[in-house]
All heavy atoms as a GROMACS GRO file, in nm:
protein
  555
    1MET      N    1  10.943  14.261  12.432
    1MET     CA    2  10.976  14.185  12.551
    1MET      C    3  10.900  14.051  12.550
    1MET      O    4  10.954  13.949  12.574
    1MET     CB    5  10.949  14.262  12.674
    1MET     CG    6  10.991  14.189  12.801
    1MET     SD    7  11.167  14.174  12.813
    1MET     CE    8  11.189  14.102  12.961
    2PHE      N    9  10.772  14.068  12.510
    2PHE     CA   10  10.684  13.947  12.509
    2PHE      C   11  10.728  13.846  12.403
    2PHE      O   12  10.732  13.727  12.426
    2PHE     CB   13  10.542  13.991  12.482
    2PHE     CG   14  10.440  13.876  12.482
    2PHE    CD1   15  10.413  13.821  12.600
    2PHE    CD2   16  10.389  13.831  12.357
    2PHE    CE1   17  10.318  13.713  12.601
    2PHE    CE2   18  10.301  13.724  12.360
    2PHE     CZ   19  10.263  13.671  12.486
    3GLU      N   20  10.781  13.893  12.290
    3GLU     CA   21  10.823  13.802  12.180
    3GLU      C   22  10.953  13.729  12.230
    3GLU      O   23  10.974  13.613  12.202
    3GLU     CB   24  10.864  13.887  12.061
    3GLU     CG   25  10.738  13.931  11.981
    3GLU     CD   26  10.770  14.004  11.858
    3GLU    OE1   27  10.893  14.016  11.822
    3GLU    OE2   28  10.681  14.066  11.804
    4TYR      N   29  11.038  13.799  12.307
    4TYR     CA   30  11.162  13.733  12.367
    4TYR      C   31  11.115  13.625  12.452
    4TYR      O   32  11.177  13.512  12.450
    4TYR     CB   33  11.242  13.839  12.438
    4TYR     CG   34  11.363  13.782  12.508
    4TYR    CD1   35  11.473  13.747  12.427
    4TYR    CD2   36  11.362  13.766  12.638
    4TYR    CE1   37  11.585  13.686  12.492
    4TYR    CE2   38  11.475  13.708  12.707
    4TYR     CZ   39  11.578  13.673  12.627
    4TYR     OH   40  11.698  13.621  12.686
    5ILE      N   41  11.017  13.647  12.535
    5ILE     CA   42  10.974  13.541  12.627
    5ILE      C   43  10.915  13.421  12.557
    5ILE      O   44  10.943  13.300  12.582
    5ILE     CB   45  10.866  13.589  12.726
    5ILE    CG1   46  10.925  13.700  12.828
    5ILE    CG2   47  10.801  13.479  12.814
    5ILE    CD1   48  10.833  13.770  12.907
    6LEU      N   49  10.840  13.447  12.451
    6LEU     CA   50  10.781  13.338  12.368
    6LEU      C   51  10.894  13.258  12.299
    6LEU      O   52  10.888  13.131  12.291
    6LEU     CB   53  10.688  13.392  12.255
    6LEU     CG   54  10.552  13.434  12.300
    6LEU    CD1   55  10.464  13.491  12.178
    6LEU    CD2   56  10.481  13.316  12.360
    7ILE      N   57  11.001  13.322  12.247
    7ILE     CA   58  11.108  13.254  12.188
    7ILE      C   59  11.180  13.174  12.290
    7ILE      O   60  11.212  13.053  12.267
    7ILE     CB   61  11.205  13.359  12.126
    7ILE    CG1   62  11.134  13.418  11.996
    7ILE    CG2   63  11.334  13.288  12.092
    7ILE    CD1   64  11.220  13.531  11.944
    8LYS      N   65  11.198  13.212  12.418
    8LYS     CA   66  11.271  13.137  12.514
    8LYS      C   67  11.188  13.024  12.555
    8LYS      O   68  11.234  12.904  12.572
    8LYS     CB   69  11.293  13.216  12.638
    8LYS     CG   70  11.394  13.342  12.630
    8LYS     CD   71  11.523  13.281  12.597
    8LYS     CE   72  11.588  13.241  12.731
    8LYS     NZ   73  11.726  13.199  12.718
    9VAL      N   74  11.050  13.040  12.564
    9VAL     CA   75  10.962  12.926  12.603
    9VAL      C   76  10.967  12.824  12.484
    9VAL      O   77  10.979  12.701  12.516
    9VAL     CB   78  10.818  12.972  12.618
    9VAL    CG1   79  10.718  12.853  12.631
    9VAL    CG2   80  10.805  13.060  12.749
   10ARG      N   81  10.961  12.857  12.357
   10ARG     CA   82  10.964  12.764  12.249
   10ARG      C   83  11.107  12.688  12.253
   10ARG      O   84  11.108  12.570  12.231
   10ARG     CB   85  10.960  12.833  12.116
   10ARG     CG   86  10.814  12.882  12.088
   10ARG     CD   87  10.804  12.948  11.951
   10ARG     NE   88  10.674  13.015  11.938
   10ARG     CZ   89  10.649  13.107  11.859
   10ARG    NH1   90  10.747  13.154  11.774
   10ARG    NH2   91  10.531  13.163  11.843
   11ALA      N   92  11.213  12.763  12.281
   11ALA     CA   93  11.342  12.706  12.285
   11ALA      C   94  11.350  12.597  12.397
   11ALA      O   95  11.401  12.487  12.374
   11ALA     CB   96  11.447  12.806  12.299
   12HIS      N   97  11.292  12.622  12.513
   12HIS     CA   98  11.284  12.540  12.621
   12HIS      C   99  11.202  12.411  12.595
   12HIS      O  100  11.250  12.302  12.621
   12HIS     CB  101  11.236  12.603  12.745
   12HIS     CG  102  11.228  12.511  12.861
   12HIS    ND1  103  11.342  12.466  12.934
   12HIS    CD2  104  11.119  12.457  12.928
   12HIS    CE1  105  11.292  12.384  13.033
   12HIS    NE2  106  11.165  12.383  13.027
   13MET      N  107  11.093  12.435  12.527
   13MET     CA  108  11.006  12.324  12.488
   13MET      C  109  11.081  12.229  12.400
   13MET      O  110  11.063  12.105  12.402
   13MET     CB  111  10.876  12.370  12.425
   13MET     CG  112  10.782  12.434  12.540
   13MET     SD  113  10.639  12.517  12.465
   13MET     CE  114  10.555  12.378  12.395
   14LEU      N  115  11.150  12.288  12.300
   14LEU     CA  116  11.225  12.211  12.200
   14LEU      C  117  11.336  12.133  12.272
   14LEU      O  118  11.359  12.010  12.238
   14LEU     CB  119  11.285  12.290  12.087
   14LEU     CG  120  11.188  12.342  11.984
   14LEU    CD1  121  11.262  12.444  11.895
   14LEU    CD2  122  11.131  12.226  11.906
   15GLU      N  123  11.396  12.191  12.364
   15GLU     CA  124  11.509  12.123  12.449
   15GLU      C  125  11.453  12.006  12.522
   15GLU      O  126  11.513  11.892  12.524
   15GLU     CB  127  11.573  12.213  12.542
   15GLU     CG  128  11.663  12.317  12.478
   15GLU     CD  129  11.713  12.427  12.572
   15GLU    OE1  130  11.692  12.405  12.695
   15GLU    OE2  131  11.784  12.516  12.526
   16VAL      N  132  11.335  12.023  12.582
   16VAL     CA  133  11.269  11.917  12.660
   16VAL      C  134  11.226  11.800  12.563
   16VAL      O  135  11.243  11.679  12.592
   16VAL     CB  136  11.145  11.968  12.735
   16VAL    CG1  137  11.058  11.858  12.800
   16VAL    CG2  138  11.191  12.064  12.850
   17GLU      N  139  11.170  11.838  12.443
   17GLU     CA  140  11.126  11.739  12.348
   17GLU      C  141  11.249  11.665  12.303
   17GLU      O  142  11.237  11.535  12.292
   17GLU     CB  143  11.061  11.807  12.230
   17GLU     CG  144  11.002  11.713  12.136
   17GLU     CD  145  10.925  11.778  12.027
   17GLU    OE1  146  10.872  11.892  12.044
   17GLU    OE2  147  10.922  11.724  11.917
   18LEU      N  148  11.355  11.720  12.267
   18LEU     CA  149  11.475  11.655  12.226
   18LEU      C  150  11.532  11.566  12.332
   18LEU      O  151  11.573  11.450  12.304
   18LEU     CB  152  11.586  11.755  12.173
   18LEU     CG  153  11.559  11.811  12.037
   18LEU    CD1  154  11.666  11.925  12.018
   18LEU    CD2  155  11.555  11.718  11.930
   19ALA      N  156  11.530  11.614  12.460
   19ALA     CA  157  11.584  11.531  12.571
   19ALA      C  158  11.511  11.403  12.586
   19ALA      O  159  11.558  11.295  12.612
   19ALA     CB  160  11.586  11.613  12.694
   20THR      N  161  11.369  11.416  12.564
   20THR     CA  162  11.289  11.293  12.588
   20THR      C  163  11.289  11.203  12.467
   20THR      O  164  11.285  11.079  12.481
   20THR     CB  165  11.139  11.335  12.612
   20THR    OG1  166  11.096  11.414  12.507
   20THR    CG2  167  11.125  11.411  12.741
   21GLN      N  168  11.322  11.255  12.344
   21GLN     CA  169  11.326  11.164  12.224
   21GLN      C  170  11.466  11.092  12.230
   21GLN      O  171  11.464  10.968  12.184
   21GLN     CB  172  11.328  11.254  12.101
   21GLN     CG  173  11.202  11.308  12.060
   21GLN     CD  174  11.205  11.388  11.936
   21GLN    OE1  175  11.310  11.421  11.885
   21GLN    NE2  176  11.090  11.414  11.874
   22PHE      N  177  11.561  11.146  12.281
   22PHE     CA  178  11.699  11.075  12.283
   22PHE      C  179  11.735  11.031  12.415
   22PHE      O  180  11.847  11.051  12.464
   22PHE     CB  181  11.800  11.171  12.224
   22PHE     CG  182  11.773  11.214  12.081
   22PHE    CD1  183  11.730  11.333  12.050
   22PHE    CD2  184  11.783  11.111  11.977
   22PHE    CE1  185  11.697  11.364  11.919
   22PHE    CE2  186  11.759  11.142  11.844
   22PHE     CZ  187  11.716  11.270  11.813
   23ASN      N  188  11.637  10.967  12.478
   23ASN     CA  189  11.666  10.898  12.608
   23ASN      C  190  11.772  10.786  12.581
   23ASN      O  191  11.762  10.712  12.499
   23ASN     CB  192  11.536  10.830  12.655
   23ASN     CG  193  11.541  10.766  12.791
   23ASN    OD1  194  11.654  10.743  12.840
   23ASN    ND2  195  11.431  10.731  12.839
   24PRO      N  196  11.872  10.788  12.670
   24PRO     CA  197  11.984  10.692  12.658
   24PRO      C  198  11.932  10.548  12.651
   24PRO      O  199  11.983  10.464  12.574
   24PRO     CB  200  12.076  10.710  12.778
   24PRO     CG  201  12.041  10.852  12.826
   24PRO     CD  202  11.904  10.876  12.785
   25ASP      N  203  11.836  10.507  12.730
   25ASP     CA  204  11.786  10.375  12.736
   25ASP      C  205  11.721  10.339  12.593
   25ASP      O  206  11.738  10.234  12.541
   25ASP     CB  207  11.681  10.348  12.838
   25ASP     CG  208  11.745  10.365  12.977
   25ASP    OD1  209  11.868  10.329  12.989
   25ASP    OD2  210  11.677  10.400  13.068
   26THR      N  211  11.653  10.442  12.537
   26THR     CA  212  11.591  10.418  12.410
   26THR      C  213  11.695  10.406  12.299
   26THR      O  214  11.681  10.320  12.209
   26THR     CB  215  11.496  10.537  12.370
   26THR    OG1  216  11.401  10.548  12.479
   26THR    CG2  217  11.428  10.518  12.243
   27VAL      N  218  11.805  10.483  12.307
   27VAL     CA  219  11.909  10.471  12.201
   27VAL      C  220  11.975  10.338  12.215
   27VAL      O  221  12.003  10.275  12.107
   27VAL     CB  222  12.004  10.589  12.223
   27VAL    CG1  223  12.134  10.578  12.139
   27VAL    CG2  224  11.947  10.723  12.201
   28ILE      N  225  11.997  10.287  12.332
   28ILE     CA  226  12.056  10.152  12.355
   28ILE      C  227  11.968  10.049  12.291
   28ILE      O  228  12.008   9.956  12.223
   28ILE     CB  229  12.080  10.131  12.505
   28ILE    CG1  230  12.200  10.220  12.541
   28ILE    CG2  231  12.125   9.986  12.531
   28ILE    CD1  232  12.216  10.222  12.699
   29ASP      N  233  11.843  10.061  12.317
   29ASP     CA  234  11.746   9.962  12.264
   29ASP      C  235  11.742   9.964  12.115
   29ASP      O  236  11.730   9.855  12.053
   29ASP     CB  237  11.598   9.997  12.326
   29ASP     CG  238  11.590   9.951  12.468
   29ASP    OD1  239  11.680   9.886  12.525
   29ASP    OD2  240  11.494  10.008  12.532
   30ILE      N  241  11.739  10.088  12.056
   30ILE     CA  242  11.740  10.096  11.914
   30ILE      C  243  11.864  10.036  11.851
   30ILE      O  244  11.862   9.963  11.750
   30ILE     CB  245  11.727  10.245  11.870
   30ILE    CG1  246  11.591  10.296  11.900
   30ILE    CG2  247  11.762  10.261  11.723
   30ILE    CD1  248  11.571  10.436  11.891
   31ARG      N  249  11.986  10.051  11.913
   31ARG     CA  250  12.106  10.000  11.869
   31ARG      C  251  12.105   9.846  11.874
   31ARG      O  252  12.147   9.773  11.780
   31ARG     CB  253  12.228  10.043  11.946
   31ARG     CG  254  12.262  10.189  11.912
   31ARG     CD  255  12.396  10.224  11.989
   31ARG     NE  256  12.420  10.366  11.974
   31ARG     CZ  257  12.475  10.445  12.057
   31ARG    NH1  258  12.523  10.394  12.175
   31ARG    NH2  259  12.503  10.565  12.031
   32GLU      N  260  12.040   9.792  11.976
   32GLU     CA  261  12.034   9.647  11.993
   32GLU      C  262  11.952   9.586  11.879
   32GLU      O  263  11.970   9.492  11.825
   32GLU     CB  264  11.986   9.610  12.128
   32GLU     CG  265  12.092   9.624  12.240
   32GLU     CD  266  12.036   9.602  12.379
   32GLU    OE1  267  11.906   9.559  12.388
   32GLU    OE2  268  12.103   9.618  12.480
   33VAL      N  269  11.835   9.654  11.859
   33VAL     CA  270  11.743   9.618  11.751
   33VAL      C  271  11.808   9.619  11.614
   33VAL      O  272  11.796   9.522  11.531
   33VAL     CB  273  11.611   9.694  11.755
   33VAL    CG1  274  11.531   9.664  11.628
   33VAL    CG2  275  11.528   9.659  11.878
   34GLU      N  276  11.883   9.725  11.589
   34GLU     CA  277  11.956   9.730  11.460
   34GLU      C  278  12.057   9.619  11.443
   34GLU      O  279  12.065   9.566  11.329
   34GLU     CB  280  12.026   9.865  11.450
   34GLU     CG  281  11.929   9.980  11.430
   34GLU     CD  282  11.998  10.116  11.425
   34GLU    OE1  283  12.117  10.132  11.478
   34GLU    OE2  284  11.943  10.211  11.389
   35MET      N  285  12.132   9.585  11.556
   35MET     CA  286  12.223   9.475  11.539
   35MET      C  287  12.155   9.349  11.516
   35MET      O  288  12.198   9.268  11.431
   35MET     CB  289  12.315   9.468  11.669
   35MET     CG  290  12.406   9.590  11.700
   35MET     SD  291  12.527   9.603  11.574
   35MET     CE  292  12.623   9.466  11.608
   36LYS      N  293  12.049   9.319  11.588
   36LYS     CA  294  11.973   9.201  11.564
   36LYS      C  295  11.911   9.183  11.425
   36LYS      O  296  11.919   9.084  11.358
   36LYS     CB  297  11.862   9.186  11.672
   36LYS     CG  298  11.916   9.154  11.809
   36LYS     CD  299  11.799   9.139  11.906
   36LYS     CE  300  11.856   9.121  12.051
   36LYS     NZ  301  11.746   9.120  12.145
   37CYS      N  302  11.878   9.306  11.372
   37CYS     CA  303  11.819   9.306  11.237
   37CYS      C  304  11.934   9.278  11.134
   37CYS      O  305  11.903   9.202  11.034
   37CYS     CB  306  11.753   9.438  11.206
   37CYS     SG  307  11.677   9.456  11.050
   38GLN      N  308  12.050   9.330  11.154
   38GLN     CA  309  12.159   9.300  11.066
   38GLN      C  310  12.193   9.157  11.067
   38GLN      O  311  12.218   9.093  10.962
   38GLN     CB  312  12.274   9.386  11.108
   38GLN     CG  313  12.261   9.531  11.063
   38GLN     CD  314  12.376   9.622  11.125
   38GLN    OE1  315  12.464   9.576  11.188
   38GLN    NE2  316  12.370   9.750  11.099
   39GLU      N  317  12.198   9.092  11.187
   39GLU     CA  318  12.232   8.960  11.200
   39GLU      C  319  12.120   8.865  11.136
   39GLU      O  320  12.155   8.779  11.050
   39GLU     CB  321  12.229   8.910  11.344
   39GLU     CG  322  12.353   8.965  11.423
   39GLU     CD  323  12.346   8.936  11.572
   39GLU    OE1  324  12.253   8.860  11.612
   39GLU    OE2  325  12.418   8.992  11.646
   40CYS      N  326  11.990   8.911  11.142
   40CYS     CA  327  11.890   8.830  11.079
   40CYS      C  328  11.893   8.849  10.928
   40CYS      O  329  11.881   8.754  10.855
   40CYS     CB  330  11.752   8.875  11.126
   40CYS     SG  331  11.713   8.825  11.293
   41THR      N  332  11.924   8.961  10.883
   41THR     CA  333  11.937   8.990  10.740
   41THR      C  334  12.041   8.907  10.672
   41THR      O  335  12.036   8.847  10.571
   41THR     CB  336  11.962   9.140  10.708
   41THR    OG1  337  11.850   9.216  10.770
   41THR    CG2  338  11.980   9.163  10.563
   42LYS      N  339  12.159   8.897  10.750
   42LYS     CA  340  12.269   8.821  10.690
   42LYS      C  341  12.235   8.665  10.690
   42LYS      O  342  12.260   8.604  10.586
   42LYS     CB  343  12.391   8.838  10.792
   42LYS     CG  344  12.514   8.754  10.754
   42LYS     CD  345  12.638   8.790  10.847
   42LYS     CE  346  12.757   8.699  10.806
   42LYS     NZ  347  12.865   8.721  10.894
   43VAL      N  348  12.161   8.612  10.783
   43VAL     CA  349  12.119   8.480  10.787
   43VAL      C  350  12.027   8.451  10.672
   43VAL      O  351  12.045   8.354  10.599
   43VAL     CB  352  12.061   8.442  10.932
   43VAL    CG1  353  11.989   8.302  10.913
   43VAL    CG2  354  12.160   8.438  11.034
   44VAL      N  355  11.933   8.552  10.655
   44VAL     CA  356  11.836   8.530  10.544
   44VAL      C  357  11.902   8.524  10.407
   44VAL      O  358  11.873   8.453  10.322
   44VAL     CB  359  11.724   8.640  10.558
   44VAL    CG1  360  11.636   8.631  10.435
   44VAL    CG2  361  11.638   8.616  10.680
   45GLU      N  362  12.003   8.627  10.391
   45GLU     CA  363  12.072   8.636  10.266
   45GLU      C  364  12.156   8.510  10.234
   45GLU      O  365  12.154   8.462  10.129
   45GLU     CB  366  12.161   8.755  10.265
   45GLU     CG  367  12.091   8.885  10.252
   45GLU     CD  368  12.178   9.003  10.268
   45GLU    OE1  369  12.292   8.994  10.309
   45GLU    OE2  370  12.128   9.122  10.237
   46GLU      N  371  12.214   8.454  10.343
   46GLU     CA  372  12.292   8.327  10.332
   46GLU      C  373  12.194   8.218  10.295
   46GLU      O  374  12.236   8.135  10.207
   46GLU     CB  375  12.376   8.301  10.456
   46GLU     CG  376  12.489   8.395  10.467
   46GLU     CD  377  12.563   8.373  10.609
   46GLU    OE1  378  12.507   8.287  10.688
   46GLU    OE2  379  12.655   8.437  10.631
   47ALA      N  380  12.082   8.206  10.358
   47ALA     CA  381  11.991   8.098  10.325
   47ALA      C  382  11.943   8.109  10.184
   47ALA      O  383  11.930   8.014  10.112
   47ALA     CB  384  11.875   8.104  10.427
   48ALA      N  385  11.916   8.233  10.139
   48ALA     CA  386  11.870   8.253  10.007
   48ALA      C  387  11.966   8.219   9.900
   48ALA      O  388  11.938   8.153   9.799
   48ALA     CB  389  11.822   8.403   9.978
   49ALA      N  390  12.091   8.246   9.931
   49ALA     CA  391  12.208   8.209   9.841
   49ALA      C  392  12.218   8.060   9.837
   49ALA      O  393  12.238   8.001   9.729
   49ALA     CB  394  12.332   8.281   9.883
   50HIS      N  395  12.213   7.997   9.950
   50HIS     CA  396  12.214   7.845   9.952
   50HIS      C  397  12.093   7.787   9.876
   50HIS      O  398  12.121   7.689   9.800
   50HIS     CB  399  12.208   7.792  10.099
   50HIS     CG  400  12.209   7.653  10.109
   50HIS    ND1  401  12.329   7.580  10.089
   50HIS    CD2  402  12.116   7.571  10.151
   50HIS    CE1  403  12.291   7.459  10.104
   50HIS    NE2  404  12.166   7.441  10.141
   51ASN      N  405  11.974   7.841   9.898
   51ASN     CA  406  11.858   7.792   9.817
   51ASN      C  407  11.875   7.803   9.671
   51ASN      O  408  11.836   7.724   9.600
   51ASN     CB  409  11.733   7.859   9.874
   51ASN     CG  410  11.699   7.809  10.011
   51ASN    OD1  411  11.732   7.703  10.058
   51ASN    ND2  412  11.608   7.886  10.082
   52ASP      N  413  11.934   7.920   9.629
   52ASP     CA  414  11.953   7.942   9.486
   52ASP      C  415  12.046   7.847   9.428
   52ASP      O  416  12.026   7.782   9.324
   52ASP     CB  417  12.008   8.086   9.462
   52ASP     CG  418  11.908   8.191   9.484
   52ASP    OD1  419  11.786   8.155   9.491
   52ASP    OD2  420  11.937   8.312   9.494
   53SER      N  421  12.150   7.806   9.505
   53SER     CA  422  12.247   7.704   9.451
   53SER      C  423  12.186   7.578   9.450
   53SER      O  424  12.212   7.496   9.358
   53SER     CB  425  12.378   7.717   9.538
   53SER     OG  426  12.359   7.667   9.658
   54VAL      N  427  12.114   7.537   9.545
   54VAL     CA  428  12.036   7.411   9.551
   54VAL      C  429  11.937   7.399   9.436
   54VAL      O  430  11.935   7.295   9.369
   54VAL     CB  431  11.980   7.381   9.685
   54VAL    CG1  432  11.878   7.267   9.682
   54VAL    CG2  433  12.080   7.369   9.800
   55ASP      N  434  11.864   7.507   9.417
   55ASP     CA  435  11.760   7.504   9.305
   55ASP      C  436  11.832   7.491   9.174
   55ASP      O  437  11.781   7.417   9.085
   55ASP     CB  438  11.686   7.638   9.311
   55ASP     CG  439  11.590   7.651   9.422
   55ASP    OD1  440  11.548   7.550   9.483
   55ASP    OD2  441  11.539   7.758   9.446
   56SER      N  442  11.948   7.556   9.162
   56SER     CA  443  12.013   7.535   9.022
   56SER      C  444  12.058   7.398   9.001
   56SER      O  445  12.062   7.343   8.885
   56SER     CB  446  12.135   7.630   9.008
   56SER     OG  447  12.232   7.608   9.111
   57LEU      N  448  12.101   7.326   9.104
   57LEU     CA  449  12.142   7.190   9.104
   57LEU      C  450  12.020   7.097   9.069
   57LEU      O  451  12.029   7.014   8.986
   57LEU     CB  452  12.210   7.140   9.229
   57LEU     CG  453  12.345   7.193   9.251
   57LEU    CD1  454  12.394   7.151   9.395
   57LEU    CD2  455  12.453   7.149   9.148
   58GLU      N  456  11.904   7.128   9.137
   58GLU     CA  457  11.792   7.044   9.111
   58GLU      C  458  11.731   7.057   8.976
   58GLU      O  459  11.680   6.964   8.924
   58GLU     CB  460  11.684   7.085   9.222
   58GLU     CG  461  11.720   7.036   9.363
   58GLU     CD  462  11.618   7.088   9.460
   58GLU    OE1  463  11.522   7.153   9.428
   58GLU    OE2  464  11.631   7.040   9.583
   59HIS      N  465  11.746   7.179   8.918
   59HIS     CA  466  11.686   7.205   8.789
   59HIS      C  467  11.774   7.176   8.675
   59HIS      O  468  11.750   7.206   8.558
   59HIS     CB  469  11.626   7.346   8.777
   59HIS     CG  470  11.524   7.373   8.876
   59HIS    ND1  471  11.395   7.305   8.871
   59HIS    CD2  472  11.505   7.459   8.979
   59HIS    CE1  473  11.323   7.345   8.966
   59HIS    NE2  474  11.384   7.434   9.035
   60GLY      N  475  11.899   7.125   8.710
   60GLY     CA  476  11.990   7.081   8.596
   60GLY      C  477  12.055   7.205   8.528
   60GLY      O  478  12.068   7.205   8.403
   61ASP      N  479  12.100   7.300   8.605
   61ASP     CA  480  12.169   7.410   8.542
   61ASP      C  481  12.296   7.362   8.485
   61ASP      O  482  12.373   7.306   8.535
   61ASP     CB  483  12.203   7.516   8.656
   61ASP     CG  484  12.259   7.646   8.608
   61ASP    OD1  485  12.272   7.652   8.479
   61ASP    OD2  486  12.301   7.728   8.686
   62ASP      N  487  12.315   7.397   8.352
   62ASP     CA  488  12.429   7.346   8.272
   62ASP      C  489  12.556   7.382   8.332
   62ASP      O  490  12.660   7.304   8.338
   62ASP     CB  491  12.424   7.398   8.129
   62ASP     CG  492  12.307   7.333   8.044
   62ASP    OD1  493  12.272   7.226   8.088
   62ASP    OD2  494  12.266   7.382   7.944
   63LYS      N  495  12.563   7.504   8.397
   63LYS     CA  496  12.691   7.549   8.457
   63LYS      C  497  12.730   7.458   8.571
   63LYS      O  498  12.847   7.429   8.596
   63LYS     CB  499  12.690   7.692   8.487
   63LYS     CG  500  12.675   7.786   8.373
   63LYS     CD  501  12.664   7.923   8.418
   63LYS     CE  502  12.636   8.023   8.302
   63LYS     NZ  503  12.612   8.159   8.345
   64THR      N  504  12.633   7.423   8.659
   64THR     CA  505  12.668   7.344   8.776
   64THR      C  506  12.690   7.204   8.752
   64THR      O  507  12.759   7.139   8.820
   64THR     CB  508  12.556   7.366   8.879
   64THR    OG1  509  12.426   7.315   8.826
   64THR    CG2  510  12.546   7.506   8.929
   65LEU      N  511  12.630   7.156   8.642
   65LEU     CA  512  12.648   7.015   8.603
   65LEU      C  513  12.774   6.991   8.512
   65LEU      O  514  12.807   6.878   8.495
   65LEU     CB  515  12.527   6.960   8.531
   65LEU     CG  516  12.392   6.958   8.615
   65LEU    CD1  517  12.284   6.911   8.526
   65LEU    CD2  518  12.411   6.861   8.738
   66GLY      N  519  12.830   7.098   8.463
   66GLY     CA  520  12.950   7.085   8.371
   66GLY      C  521  12.913   7.047   8.233
   66GLY      O  522  13.001   7.009   8.166
   67ASN      N  523  12.785   7.058   8.200
   67ASN     CA  524  12.750   7.030   8.059
   67ASN      C  525  12.781   7.144   7.972
   67ASN      O  526  12.760   7.267   8.006
   67ASN     CB  527  12.596   7.004   8.051
   67ASN     CG  528  12.568   6.874   8.130
   67ASN    OD1  529  12.654   6.787   8.150
   67ASN    ND2  530  12.437   6.864   8.172
   68THR      N  531  12.824   7.119   7.845
   68THR     CA  532  12.854   7.231   7.755
   68THR      C  533  12.740   7.252   7.664
   68THR      O  534  12.740   7.342   7.581
   68THR     CB  535  12.978   7.190   7.677
   68THR    OG1  536  12.954   7.070   7.609
   68THR    CG2  537  13.088   7.187   7.767
   69GLY      N  538  12.644   7.170   7.669
   69GLY     CA  539  12.523   7.188   7.575
   69GLY      C  540  12.546   7.117   7.445
   69GLY      O  541  12.467   7.115   7.360
   70ASN      N  542  12.658   7.046   7.422
   70ASN     CA  543  12.686   6.972   7.306
   70ASN      C  544  12.646   6.826   7.321
   70ASN      O  545  12.695   6.760   7.405
   70ASN     CB  546  12.832   6.976   7.263
   70ASN     CG  547  12.877   7.116   7.234
   70ASN    OD1  548  12.808   7.204   7.194
   70ASN    ND2  549  13.009   7.141   7.270
   71SER      N  550  12.542   6.780   7.249
   71SER     CA  551  12.495   6.647   7.260
   71SER      C  552  12.525   6.567   7.134
   71SER      O  553  12.525   6.604   7.032
   71SER     CB  554  12.349   6.636   7.292
   71SER     OG  555  12.323   6.704   7.408
   0.00000   0.00000   0.00000
């Protein structure tokens, strides 16, 4: 009987712990942070791609200048 009570107490403690971990307000905050992070990542990736294309132009990349390498 005592073991049954201990199991019930442990199960209840786990339920309480899960309920506090998955607070709806916390879940909403986490989703908002994830969305903002995705937006920032996209902006950074676009800026990096733009910088790569500018760098290749500045350094005379043969492909961007249309040179075939035949002089």
